[in-house]
N, CA, C and O of each residue as an XYZ file, in Angstrom:
648
protein
N     -33.779    106.363      6.287
C     -33.467    107.723      5.905
C     -32.361    107.709      4.843
O     -31.453    106.879      4.890
N     -32.449    108.611      3.916
C     -31.508    108.682      2.799
C     -30.402    109.682      3.110
O     -30.669    110.856      3.369
N     -29.173    109.216      3.083
C     -28.029    110.073      3.410
C     -27.121    110.312      2.204
O     -25.921    110.534      2.367
N     -27.680    110.268      1.009
C     -26.873    110.486     -0.194
C     -26.208    111.855     -0.194
O     -25.127    112.024     -0.759
N     -26.848    112.832      0.437
C     -26.286    114.186      0.482
C     -24.929    114.221      1.186
O     -24.132    115.130      0.950
N     -24.665    113.251      2.038
C     -23.399    113.206      2.781
C     -22.213    113.231      1.811
O     -21.201    113.880      2.078
N     -22.342    112.529      0.699
C     -21.246    112.453     -0.276
C     -20.942    113.805     -0.920
O     -19.844    114.009     -1.438
N     -21.901    114.725     -0.892
C     -21.701    116.037     -1.525
C     -21.117    117.070     -0.568
O     -20.771    118.176     -0.985
N     -21.007    116.722      0.701
C     -20.535    117.688      1.697
C     -19.023    117.848      1.651
O     -18.289    116.937      1.268
N     -18.588    119.013      2.047
C     -17.155    119.272      2.192
C     -16.665    118.543      3.438
O     -17.445    118.235      4.339
N     -15.388    118.278      3.476
C     -14.807    117.557      4.609
C     -15.095    118.273      5.925
O     -15.409    117.619      6.919
N     -14.997    119.576      5.952
C     -15.268    120.331      7.181
C     -16.711    120.128      7.649
O     -16.977    120.075      8.850
N     -17.633    120.016      6.704
C     -19.036    119.770      7.062
C     -19.202    118.368      7.651
O     -19.987    118.167      8.577
N     -18.468    117.414      7.114
C     -18.496    116.063      7.684
C     -17.986    116.083      9.123
O     -18.562    115.454     10.010
N     -16.900    116.814      9.332
C     -16.327    116.912     10.681
C     -17.340    117.484     11.655
O     -17.461    117.001     12.781
N     -18.067    118.504     11.234
C     -19.077    119.127     12.095
C     -20.162    118.126     12.465
O     -20.574    118.054     13.623
N     -20.623    117.358     11.494
C     -21.659    116.347     11.760
C     -21.147    115.306     12.751
O     -21.854    114.933     13.687
N     -19.926    114.843     12.545
C     -19.358    113.807     13.416
C     -19.122    114.353     14.819
O     -19.402    113.668     15.803
N     -18.620    115.552     14.921
C     -18.305    116.119     16.234
C     -19.553    116.516     17.014
O     -19.562    116.425     18.241
N     -20.601    116.951     16.331
C     -21.819    117.382     17.024
C     -22.769    116.229     17.323
O     -23.538    116.298     18.282
N     -22.729    115.190     16.531
C     -23.564    113.994     16.685
C     -25.009    114.348     17.041
O     -25.509    113.959     18.097
N     -25.661    115.076     16.167
C     -27.076    115.380     16.398
C     -27.958    114.208     15.988
O     -28.996    113.964     16.603
N     -27.553    113.494     14.968
C     -28.246    112.286     14.536
C     -27.231    111.163     14.455
O     -26.227    111.284     13.753
N     -27.478    110.075     15.160
C     -26.498    108.996     15.229
C     -26.238    108.364     13.862
O     -25.089    108.103     13.506
N     -27.307    108.116     13.095
C     -27.129    107.517     11.770
C     -26.381    108.467     10.845
O     -25.507    108.046     10.087
N     -26.724    109.739     10.909
C     -26.053    110.740     10.078
C     -24.565    110.814     10.428
O     -23.716    110.896      9.541
N     -24.261    110.785     11.706
C     -22.857    110.828     12.137
C     -22.105    109.599     11.638
O     -20.951    109.704     11.222
N     -22.747    108.442     11.676
C     -22.119    107.225     11.174
C     -21.847    107.301      9.678
O     -20.776    106.907      9.216
N     -22.807    107.804      8.930
C     -22.618    107.961      7.481
C     -21.517    108.969      7.177
O     -20.729    108.779      6.250
N     -21.467    110.043      7.964
C     -20.413    111.050      7.773
C     -19.043    110.447      8.081
O     -18.067    110.732      7.387
N     -18.972    109.616      9.117
C     -17.713    108.957      9.464
C     -17.271    108.007      8.346
O     -16.089    107.936      8.010
N     -18.226    107.289      7.782
C     -17.920    106.384      6.674
C     -17.398    107.162      5.463
O     -16.430    106.746      4.828
N     -18.031    108.278      5.147
C     -17.572    109.110      4.031
C     -16.186    109.678      4.320
O     -15.331    109.726      3.437
N     -15.971    110.105      5.559
C     -14.665    110.646      5.933
C     -13.580    109.583      5.792
O     -12.459    109.886      5.383
N     -13.909    108.353      6.128
C     -12.937    107.256      5.987
C     -12.421    107.174      4.553
O     -11.232    106.949      4.328
N     -13.313    107.357      3.591
C     -12.909    107.307      2.193
C     -12.041    108.481      1.769
O     -11.268    108.377      0.816
N     -12.167    109.588      2.472
C     -11.407    110.791      2.118
C     -10.109    110.924      2.913
O      -9.068    111.300      2.373
N     -10.193    110.610      4.197
C      -9.039    110.793      5.087
C      -9.153    109.773      6.218
O      -9.718    110.060      7.273
N      -8.614    108.591      5.983
C      -8.788    107.498      6.946
C      -8.175    107.813      8.307
O      -8.697    107.378      9.333
N      -7.078    108.561      8.330
C      -6.451    108.880      9.614
C      -7.325    109.820     10.442
O      -7.392    109.691     11.664
N      -7.988    110.754      9.786
C      -8.900    111.649     10.492
C     -10.128    110.879     10.971
O     -10.629    111.124     12.069
N     -10.611    109.952     10.152
C     -11.728    109.099     10.561
C     -11.328    108.255     11.764
O     -12.126    108.052     12.679
N     -10.103    107.770     11.762
C      -9.587    106.986     12.879
C      -9.583    107.812     14.161
O      -9.968    107.326     15.224
N      -9.154    109.039     14.054
C      -9.095    109.931     15.214
C     -10.503    110.239     15.753
O     -10.745    110.121     16.954
N     -11.418    110.629     14.875
C     -12.765    110.998     15.324
C     -13.571    109.778     15.765
O     -14.325    109.847     16.736
N     -13.414    108.671     15.059
C     -14.092    107.444     15.467
C     -13.581    106.949     16.809
O     -14.348    106.448     17.632
N     -12.279    107.092     17.023
C     -11.701    106.716     18.313
C     -12.279    107.536     19.445
O     -12.504    107.021     20.540
N     -12.520    108.807     19.189
C     -13.111    109.683     20.211
C     -14.542    109.247     20.540
O     -14.959    109.298     21.697
N     -15.287    108.822     19.524
C     -16.647    108.324     19.760
C     -16.606    107.150     20.733
O     -17.436    107.052     21.636
N     -15.641    106.266     20.542
C     -15.531    105.074     21.394
C     -15.001    105.429     22.777
O     -15.596    105.041     23.782
N     -13.901    106.153     22.844
C     -13.281    106.429     24.149
C     -14.143    107.328     25.020
O     -14.179    107.161     26.239
N     -14.839    108.283     24.404
C     -15.633    109.234     25.186
C     -17.099    108.843     25.311
O     -17.902    109.614     25.838
N     -17.463    107.637     24.825
C     -18.825    107.134     24.961
C     -19.840    108.075     24.302
O     -20.884    108.374     24.881
N     -19.526    108.537     23.087
C     -20.390    109.479     22.378
C     -21.392    108.732     21.504
O     -21.089    107.663     20.973
N     -22.572    109.294     21.361
C     -23.599    108.661     20.545
C     -24.219    107.482     21.272
O     -24.066    107.327     22.483
N     -24.919    106.658     20.514
C     -25.557    105.485     21.118
C     -24.696    104.236     20.894
O     -23.623    104.298     20.295
N     -25.195    103.117     21.387
C     -24.460    101.848     21.279
C     -24.167    101.471     19.832
O     -23.105    100.933     19.521
N     -25.119    101.758     18.956
C     -24.961    101.375     17.554
C     -23.917    102.237     16.855
O     -23.139    101.727     16.048
N     -23.887    103.533     17.151
C     -22.865    104.398     16.565
C     -21.482    103.977     17.055
O     -20.535    103.932     16.270
N     -21.362    103.671     18.338
C     -20.074    103.247     18.881
C     -19.629    101.926     18.255
O     -18.459    101.763     17.910
N     -20.555    100.994     18.111
C     -20.224     99.723     17.472
C     -19.823     99.917     16.019
O     -18.867     99.304     15.543
N     -20.559    100.778     15.312
C     -20.235    101.078     13.917
C     -18.856    101.716     13.821
O     -18.062    101.370     12.946
N     -18.578    102.648     14.727
C     -17.269    103.318     14.728
C     -16.163    102.294     14.962
O     -15.128    102.342     14.297
N     -16.369    101.368     15.897
C     -15.342    100.357     16.158
C     -15.097     99.499     14.918
O     -13.950     99.264     14.538
N     -16.165     99.037     14.296
C     -16.034     98.191     13.104
C     -15.294     98.943     11.999
O     -14.413     98.388     11.342
N     -15.654    100.192     11.805
C     -15.005    101.019     10.786
C     -13.522    101.203     11.092
O     -12.675    101.064     10.209
N     -13.215    101.516     12.354
C     -11.823    101.726     12.754
C     -11.018    100.442     12.651
O      -9.856    100.462     12.244
N     -11.628     99.339     13.015
C     -10.933     98.052     12.958
C     -10.498     97.744     11.529
O      -9.448     97.141     11.308
N     -11.305     98.159     10.571
C     -10.949     97.970      9.173
C      -9.787     98.842      8.723
O      -9.082     98.501      7.774
N      -9.587     99.970      9.404
C      -8.482    100.877      9.074
C      -7.217    100.450      9.804
O      -6.160    100.276      9.198
N      -7.344    100.284     11.115
C      -6.186     99.983     11.963
C      -6.681     99.231     13.199
O      -7.096     99.857     14.175
N      -6.642     97.900     13.168
C      -7.178     97.114     14.282
C      -6.584     97.478     15.645
O      -7.306     97.546     16.640
N      -5.285     97.710     15.689
C      -4.661     98.023     16.981
C      -5.127     99.370     17.520
O      -5.324     99.513     18.727
N      -5.305    100.351     16.656
C      -5.807    101.659     17.095
C      -7.255    101.539     17.567
O      -7.645    102.186     18.539
N      -8.048    100.721     16.890
C      -9.433    100.508     17.311
C      -9.464     99.883     18.703
O     -10.238    100.303     19.563
N      -8.618     98.877     18.916
C      -8.559     98.242     20.234
C      -8.084     99.219     21.303
O      -8.589     99.210     22.425
N      -7.125    100.051     20.961
C      -6.636    101.034     21.928
C      -7.764    101.965     22.357
O      -7.888    102.289     23.538
N      -8.582    102.395     21.407
C      -9.694    103.279     21.767
C     -10.673    102.553     22.688
O     -11.294    103.176     23.550
N     -10.810    101.260     22.511
C     -11.683    100.477     23.382
C     -11.047    100.284     24.761
O     -11.738    100.347     25.778
N      -9.739    100.051     24.797
C      -9.029     99.868     26.070
C      -9.168    101.085     26.978
O      -9.332    100.945     28.190
N      -9.104    102.267     26.398
C      -9.063    103.487     27.215
C     -10.435    104.148     27.376
O     -10.518    105.308     27.779
N     -11.495    103.427     27.068
C     -12.854    103.961     27.249
C     -13.036    104.514     28.650
O     -12.509    103.974     29.622
N     -13.784    105.587     28.735
C     -14.044    106.210     30.030
C     -15.230    105.568     30.747
O     -15.392    105.733     31.956
N     -16.041    104.849     30.015
C     -17.221    104.182     30.578
C     -17.139    102.687     30.287
O     -16.424    102.257     29.382
N     -17.879    101.905     31.065
C     -17.943    100.483     30.731
C     -18.722    100.343     29.423
O     -19.579    101.172     29.117
N     -18.427     99.303     28.659
C     -19.083     99.157     27.357
C     -20.509     98.642     27.503
O     -20.872     98.053     28.521
N     -21.296     98.872     26.484
C     -22.607     98.233     26.401
C     -22.394     96.816     25.873
O     -21.334     96.496     25.335
N     -23.398     95.985     26.030
C     -23.318     94.630     25.484
C     -23.159     94.684     23.968
O     -22.443     93.862     23.395
N     -23.810     95.631     23.316
C     -23.731     95.781     21.853
C     -22.295     96.060     21.421
O     -21.775     95.386     20.531
N     -21.655     97.039     22.037
C     -20.274     97.365     21.673
C     -19.352     96.190     21.986
O     -18.479     95.855     21.185
N     -19.540     95.573     23.129
C     -18.707     94.438     23.532
C     -18.756     93.327     22.479
O     -17.718     92.807     22.071
N     -19.954     92.970     22.046
C     -20.093     91.905     21.050
C     -19.540     92.341     19.702
O     -18.959     91.526     18.986
N     -19.709     93.614     19.338
C     -19.117     94.098     18.083
C     -17.596     93.948     18.113
O     -16.988     93.559     17.116
N     -16.989     94.254     19.250
C     -15.537     94.099     19.397
C     -15.159     92.624     19.234
O     -14.236     92.295     18.489
N     -15.866     91.754     19.924
C     -15.568     90.320     19.836
C     -15.723     89.798     18.412
O     -14.895     89.015     17.947
N     -16.772     90.222     17.719
C     -16.991     89.751     16.351
C     -15.882     90.210     15.408
O     -15.454     89.453     14.537
N     -15.422     91.434     15.576
C     -14.326     91.908     14.727
C     -13.046     91.128     15.016
O     -12.319     90.758     14.094
N     -12.773     90.880     16.285
C     -11.588     90.098     16.639
C     -11.682     88.688     16.074
O     -10.700     88.135     15.581
N     -12.867     88.123     16.152
C     -13.069     86.757     15.674
C     -12.759     86.636     14.183
O     -12.349     85.575     13.713
N     -12.954     87.710     13.456
C     -12.667     87.673     12.018
C     -11.179     87.451     11.744
O     -10.806     87.055     10.640
N     -10.333     87.701     12.735
C      -8.890     87.516     12.570
C      -8.377     86.187     13.130
O      -7.185     85.901     13.010
N      -9.225     85.381     13.727
C      -8.779     84.135     14.347
C      -8.128     83.181     13.364
O      -7.169     82.490     13.707
N      -8.633     83.140     12.164
C      -8.219     82.084     11.250
C      -7.331     82.586     10.119
O      -7.157     81.902      9.111
N      -6.780     83.756     10.281
C      -5.844     84.270      9.285
C      -4.562     83.445      9.317
O      -4.174     82.935     10.368
N      -3.914     83.317      8.183
C      -2.644     82.584      8.142
C      -1.608     83.248      9.042
O      -0.860     82.570      9.747
N      -1.571     84.567      9.014
C      -0.634     85.300      9.870
C      -1.457     86.009     10.945
O      -2.053     87.057     10.699
N      -1.478     85.427     12.119
C      -2.292     85.981     13.206
C      -1.746     87.328     13.651
O      -0.536     87.490     13.807
N      -2.639     88.300     13.858
C      -2.184     89.595     14.381
C      -1.571     89.435     15.769
O      -2.030     88.621     16.570
N      -0.550     90.203     16.042
C       0.166     90.085     17.315
C      -0.679     90.516     18.507
O      -0.341     90.196     19.646
N      -1.771     91.238     18.266
C      -2.586     91.696     19.395
C      -3.567     90.637     19.896
O      -4.229     90.858     20.911
N      -3.680     89.503     19.221
C      -4.540     88.422     19.708
C      -3.760     87.642     20.760
O      -3.094     86.654     20.450
N      -3.848     88.091     21.987
C      -3.032     87.554     23.073
C      -3.883     87.067     24.232
O      -5.079     87.348     24.308
N      -3.245     86.333     25.133
C      -3.910     85.947     26.378
C      -4.344     87.186     27.147
O      -5.414     87.202     27.756
N      -3.520     88.215     27.120
C      -3.825     89.452     27.836
C      -5.106     90.075     27.295
O      -5.911     90.603     28.062
N      -5.297     90.019     25.996
C      -6.516     90.558     25.397
C      -7.730     89.780     25.881
O      -8.748     90.378     26.227
N      -7.638     88.462     25.910
C      -8.760     87.657     26.390
C      -9.051     87.962     27.854
O     -10.216     88.027     28.248
N      -8.025     88.148     28.657
C      -8.224     88.511     30.067
C      -8.932     89.861     30.177
O      -9.845     90.021     30.988
N      -8.515     90.822     29.371
C      -9.149     92.142     29.375
C     -10.625     92.027     28.989
O     -11.486     92.618     29.641
N     -10.914     91.271     27.934
C     -12.300     91.116     27.498
C     -13.142     90.405     28.554
O     -14.318     90.724     28.731
N     -12.547     89.450     29.250
C     -13.269     88.774     30.329
C     -13.647     89.772     31.415
O     -14.765     89.734     31.930
N     -12.730     90.661     31.765
C     -13.039     91.704     32.755
C     -14.135     92.632     32.247
O     -15.004     93.045     33.016
N     -14.101     92.962     30.959
C     -15.136     93.820     30.378
C     -16.498     93.129     30.442
O     -17.505     93.765     30.755
N     -16.527     91.851     30.151
C     -17.775     91.087     30.224
C     -18.314     91.099     31.650
O     -19.513     91.272     31.868
N     -17.430     90.917     32.607
C     -17.849     90.886     34.009
C     -18.370     92.235     34.492
O     -19.120     92.289     35.466
N     -17.985     93.329     33.828
C     -18.473     94.661     34.196
C     -19.888     94.932     33.689
O     -20.554     95.854     34.159
N     -20.342     94.131     32.733
C     -21.690     94.321     32.201
C     -22.724     93.991     33.271
O     -22.483     93.171     34.157
N     -23.869     94.638     33.174
C     -24.979     94.325     34.077
C     -25.397     92.868     33.853
O     -25.295     92.365     32.734
N     -25.865     92.185     34.906
C     -26.270     90.780     34.744
C     -27.280     90.561     33.613
O     -27.197     89.561     32.900
N     -28.221     91.473     33.444
C     -29.208     91.325     32.362
C     -28.530     91.406     30.999
O     -28.902     90.678     30.078
N     -27.540     92.285     30.862
C     -26.804     92.386     29.597
C     -25.951     91.142     29.369
O     -25.840     90.655     28.244
N     -25.350     90.632     30.441
C     -24.555     89.405     30.314
C     -25.422     88.256     29.800
O     -25.005     87.494     28.928
N     -26.626     88.142     30.347
C     -27.512     87.051     29.927
C     -27.869     87.161     28.443
O     -27.987     86.144     27.759
N     -28.041     88.384     27.942
C     -28.410     88.585     26.535
C     -27.325     88.087     25.583
O     -27.623     87.612     24.487
N     -26.084     88.198     26.000
C     -24.976     87.870     25.091
C     -24.162     86.670     25.562
O     -23.111     86.368     24.997
N     -24.641     85.993     26.587
C     -23.872     84.899     27.185
C     -23.450     83.839     26.165
O     -22.292     83.422     26.151
N     -24.371     83.404     25.319
C     -24.038     82.364     24.335
C     -22.985     82.871     23.344
O     -22.057     82.142     22.995
N     -23.132     84.119     22.895
C     -22.147     84.692     21.971
C     -20.778     84.797     22.628
O     -19.760     84.484     22.011
N     -20.758     85.238     23.881
C     -19.497     85.388     24.601
C     -18.822     84.033     24.795
O     -17.619     83.899     24.569
N     -19.589     83.035     25.210
C     -19.010     81.706     25.429
C     -18.485     81.122     24.116
O     -17.433     80.483     24.098
N     -19.204     81.338     23.034
C     -18.752     80.875     21.722
C     -17.452     81.574     21.324
O     -16.530     80.934     20.819
N     -17.379     82.880     21.550
C     -16.166     83.644     21.249
C     -14.984     83.115     22.062
O     -13.915     82.843     21.516
N     -15.189     82.973     23.375
C     -14.101     82.486     24.246
C     -13.610     81.119     23.797
O     -12.407     80.863     23.744
N     -14.555     80.245     23.476
C     -14.195     78.893     23.044
C     -13.352     78.950     21.768
O     -12.312     78.297     21.682
N     -13.795     79.726     20.783
C     -13.033     79.852     19.532
C     -11.670     80.486     19.780
O     -10.666     80.066     19.206
N     -11.644     81.503     20.640
C     -10.380     82.177     20.943
C      -9.392     81.172     21.527
O      -8.239     81.110     21.102
N      -9.848     80.386     22.506
C      -8.953     79.419     23.152
C      -8.544     78.293     22.204
O      -7.409     77.820     22.256
N      -9.465     77.861     21.338
C      -9.117     76.824     20.355
C      -8.045     77.324     19.398
O      -7.074     76.620     19.119
N      -8.224     78.532     18.899
C      -7.226     79.062     17.964
C      -5.925     79.374     18.687
O      -4.850     79.315     18.092
N      -6.023     79.707     19.970
C      -4.818     79.938     20.771
C      -4.008     78.649     20.859
O      -2.801     78.647     20.616
N      -4.676     77.562     21.205
C      -3.969     76.279     21.324
C      -3.353     75.871     19.983
O      -2.213     75.410     19.933
N      -4.104     76.043     18.913
C      -3.591     75.700     17.580
C      -2.375     76.558     17.242
O      -1.368     76.043     16.757
N      -2.463     77.836     17.489
C      -1.349     78.735     17.169
C      -0.135     78.438     18.039
O       1.000     78.533     17.571
N      -0.362     78.079     19.305
C       0.763     77.734     20.181
C       1.485     76.503     19.649
O       2.714     76.434     19.680
N       0.714     75.529     19.159
C       1.327     74.328     18.576
C       2.150     74.689     17.342
O       3.185     74.082     17.067
N       1.671     75.683     16.609
C       2.362     76.097     15.384
C       3.373     77.207     15.643
O       4.058     77.654     14.724
N       3.467     77.651     16.898
C       4.439     78.675     17.263
C       4.051     80.090     16.880
O       4.925     80.944     16.734
N       2.748     80.364     16.710
C       2.353     81.692     16.250
C       1.461     82.476     17.176
O       0.900     83.489     16.757
N       1.302     82.052     18.431
C       0.413     82.801     19.322
C       1.223     83.597     20.319
O       2.159     83.082     20.930
N       0.863     84.835     20.477
C       1.545     85.721     21.420
C       0.971     85.498     22.820
O      -0.246     85.434     22.991
N       1.836     85.381     23.806
C       1.371     85.174     25.175
C       1.062     86.483     25.882
O       0.148     86.529     26.705
N       1.776     87.519     25.596
C       1.599     88.808     26.282
C       1.499     89.917     25.260
O       1.934     89.779     24.117
N       0.911     91.029     25.699
C       0.849     92.214     24.820
C       2.195     92.855     24.686
O       2.333     93.860     23.988
């Protein structure tokens, strides 16, 4: 579907599309356009999509990825305070975004043991069938997280607690 018209809408019209979420793809495109106009407002509305479990798994994952690009800590906060358990799709999207920060020269302070513990609990909340679908990805993520943790601890750059 072509969403070029989204760029011609007024900001208030974008807000209406995002808040009503009649079409998940349309809402995602509106959120992306809003990010370019007012990133803080996009952060607020995208956070609501994640915390309130609005839209489908793909919209929530897209919102997380978009928010992570604006403010990683705010994106994680919206995930921490979710009212529902995550889908496997959202869970893996979160892990993939975090993984993108593993090898930065200056590691973000939120990459902590506490975060890995939280994600482990989130994984355990998934239905067994969902766990099986993403098991290899999750194990790969955990392994990389722990490897970079050990490396950062040797270099004095890994945070132990949030």
